[in-house]
KOLVEX-50343 format. One record per residue (C-alpha): x, y, z; residue in three letters. Coordinates in nm, 2 decimals, always signed. Layout:
BEGIN
(atom (X, Y, Z), "ALA");
...
***
This chain:
BEGIN
(atom (-4.06, +3.35, +9.48), "MET");
(atom (-4.35, +3.60, +9.45), "SER");
(atom (-4.54, +3.38, +9.21), "ASN");
(atom (-4.73, +3.16, +9.46), "TRP");
(atom (-5.04, +3.16, +9.68), "THR");
(atom (-5.03, +3.06, +10.05), "PRO");
(atom (-5.22, +2.74, +9.96), "LEU");
(atom (-4.97, +2.64, +9.69), "GLU");
(atom (-4.68, +2.71, +9.92), "LEU");
(atom (-4.84, +2.49, +10.19), "ARG");
(atom (-4.90, +2.21, +9.94), "VAL");
(atom (-4.54, +2.23, +9.81), "LEU");
(atom (-4.40, +2.23, +10.16), "ALA");
(atom (-4.61, +1.93, +10.25), "GLY");
(atom (-4.49, +1.74, +9.94), "LEU");
(atom (-4.14, +1.82, +10.03), "TYR");
(atom (-4.17, +1.71, +10.39), "VAL");
(atom (-4.34, +1.38, +10.28), "GLN");
(atom (-4.08, +1.32, +10.01), "ASN");
(atom (-3.76, +1.49, +10.11), "GLU");
(atom (-3.55, +1.18, +10.01), "GLN");
(atom (-3.68, +1.21, +9.65), "SER");
(atom (-3.44, +1.38, +9.41), "PHE");
(atom (-3.73, +1.49, +9.19), "LEU");
(atom (-3.90, +1.67, +9.48), "VAL");
(atom (-3.58, +1.83, +9.60), "ARG");
(atom (-3.50, +1.95, +9.25), "ARG");
(atom (-3.85, +2.09, +9.19), "CYS");
(atom (-3.84, +2.28, +9.52), "VAL");
(atom (-3.49, +2.41, +9.44), "HIS");
(atom (-3.61, +2.53, +9.10), "ARG");
(atom (-3.90, +2.70, +9.26), "PHE");
(atom (-3.68, +2.87, +9.52), "LEU");
(atom (-3.44, +2.99, +9.23), "ALA");
(atom (-3.74, +3.14, +9.06), "GLY");
(atom (-3.72, +2.91, +8.76), "GLU");
(atom (-4.07, +2.77, +8.80), "ILE");
(atom (-4.38, +2.86, +8.99), "THR");
(atom (-4.51, +2.68, +9.29), "ALA");
(atom (-4.80, +2.54, +9.09), "ARG");
(atom (-4.56, +2.41, +8.82), "GLU");
(atom (-4.35, +2.24, +9.09), "ALA");
(atom (-4.66, +2.08, +9.24), "ILE");
(atom (-4.78, +1.96, +8.90), "GLU");
(atom (-4.44, +1.81, +8.81), "ARG");
(atom (-4.41, +1.64, +9.15), "ILE");
(atom (-4.76, +1.49, +9.13), "ARG");
(atom (-4.69, +1.35, +8.78), "GLU");
(atom (-4.47, +1.08, +8.93), "HIS");
(atom (-4.65, +0.78, +9.09), "SER");
(atom (-4.36, +0.71, +9.33), "ASP");
(atom (-4.41, +1.04, +9.51), "VAL");
(atom (-4.62, +1.02, +9.83), "ARG");
(atom (-4.91, +1.28, +9.84), "ASP");
(atom (-5.13, +1.27, +10.15), "ASP");
(atom (-5.27, +1.62, +10.07), "GLU");
(atom (-5.57, +1.67, +9.85), "PRO");
(atom (-5.52, +1.87, +9.53), "ALA");
(atom (-5.54, +2.25, +9.58), "PRO");
(atom (-5.84, +2.27, +9.36), "GLU");
(atom (-6.03, +2.00, +9.56), "ALA");
(atom (-6.27, +2.12, +9.82), "PRO");
(atom (-6.20, +2.01, +10.18), "SER");
(atom (-6.42, +1.73, +10.31), "PRO");
(atom (-6.69, +1.84, +10.56), "PRO");
***
């Protein structure tokens, strides 16, 4: 679990909270917690699916003023 930044962890947690009923999201978070993938990989895999709710801007995007 040491392969993450605080921002990535916050985004991943937000995606989980918004989509906790999604098997895909739960599986990606589980794989992250098991150390199989990084937080960034989990976020990318989750965001690839259009049925996943994402109210958070991408980690690379600057915050609006």
